C-alpha angles and dihedrals in degrees: 000000000000108000093202089057093053091047089055091049091050094051092046091052089047093054092049109046120174129200126240114302090005097083093122098134094043091047090051091052092049093048093049090050092051092051091050087056095051098256122145105241132214115186132190097037109162088352106306103006120131130204127191125193127201115185120197109170126289119332142090125328118233122196116206116192135200126172118222111194132108132213133248090250127125108235117235102174098109091222119160086234096044122147117293092197116094111241096358129095143154089253091151097049102245089139085065091050091053091048091051094052094045088053092046093050091053092048092050093046090053095048117091099185100079132065131197133071129299119202115192111201116196101190129200130214103019089148088063091045087232107094099083091049091046090055092048090047088053092056104264093147092052098042096053132037113280115251133248087200138009114216132187146142138210127214111239141181092264125115113286109258095038130104130204111209121174123183114218121004108017106160131025129248111255129210124182116197135190112209117191116195114201120215138157114261130213146136116326090228092061107045090155089073092054142062101227112219090188090064092046090049092051092050091046092052091055094044094049089061088067093065095077095031097049110015104042120072121238089242090059131066133228137147124199120187130180099210099177141017113195126182144131136007106226141036097246101036121093104210129226095236146014130204131214122196111207136185127191128189122199138159101198123062093219091054091049090051091050094048092048090049092049090050091053092047097048096044091050094045095050090051093047091048089056093047094247112189091235141005118276120259119239121192128179102219102174129019133174125179127235110283103231118181114217104245100218091044092048091049088051092049097046098079091053091055092044088055088064104043103013129260093270091060096053102089133180106225091178125226113339127196095238118108138218136179096214089101089071089070089058099042092047092055099036090242128137117246133213116189127169144178121250121201119241103169133103105273093220096088089053098049095105095044114108102162134049094251090053090048090052090045090054090047090055091061097058129066108279134197113306093027117121086231098051122116134142119231110250095221122088092355095076094046096045092046094052091047094048095048091045094048092049091050093048090053091062098042121081122252113254115254 
């Protein structure tokens, strides 16, 4: 695979980011690439998703997945190949993921020493936690061979040339909720004639913070964030309603259930205490399950990754609170999954780090995914990512006889 060609692809994708379920240009580039490399291609899966199938005799089927969507973030990197789309950028690095998968599909198509089936999955709308399910609902698992393993990787603010691989729970479940508190509006000079939803919202925000602090054991993990409070239009008008946007992260289904129940209880109680005319409305708008790496599959994949970067550079960062919907592809097909982080940052800030906590501390001091300043360095990130994904896939395919 020509490294210069992949660098050009990456920079082109970076310049032209597309939001969730609008990845038409990116999907077209992926589909054309797959056809050039002799893959059967299915387009329009789950909206803009693309699947490519390479059949090489009998043997296992390996799914390789990359997400394609960008974020509504204005890029501030100053790169010569920065986003040309106002208010949209690849601040999460999905352009790198697409580049990696394109490179790996070319490498696997060119190789003659493995047999089995490779399925390349270019997925839309990971940022909405809806793209994987959309592809499954559109028949992905029936239109391509079912996998023995699902593999994937995510670029991270770790030194380029390093890999983060965690057996078992790796990333948290994520639930995003819209809470609408119903009040009774009126003139700001006569609050006694109203039921002020802003006051109810303020009390609710504070009370919600007691869920993790007072209802979740120190041996368990949960994060609850109120990301937005929306109410009113003018200084002297008490509005009819207020909206809270919440996000929770959990690793354990039981903890998730308790947190969601506590949110419902507290929101309803605060509204009732204020005499709200009706109960609040709670809607889960986005949801991604815990990403749990299959332990035997991860143990099997590890040597392949070590062969690319060296054993000392394959680290176990432990469970992290980020979230991903790639696990849906595995659970929907009954296949194990192995997913890992791959460093894309300048190694210099990490030079003095010798332990995993020191690595994570160094990572916290540089721009991370979703920052307007975030961007992986193309070299050697592209080369290492292609090699890692290719090596992992080859481990699961059979040697040619």
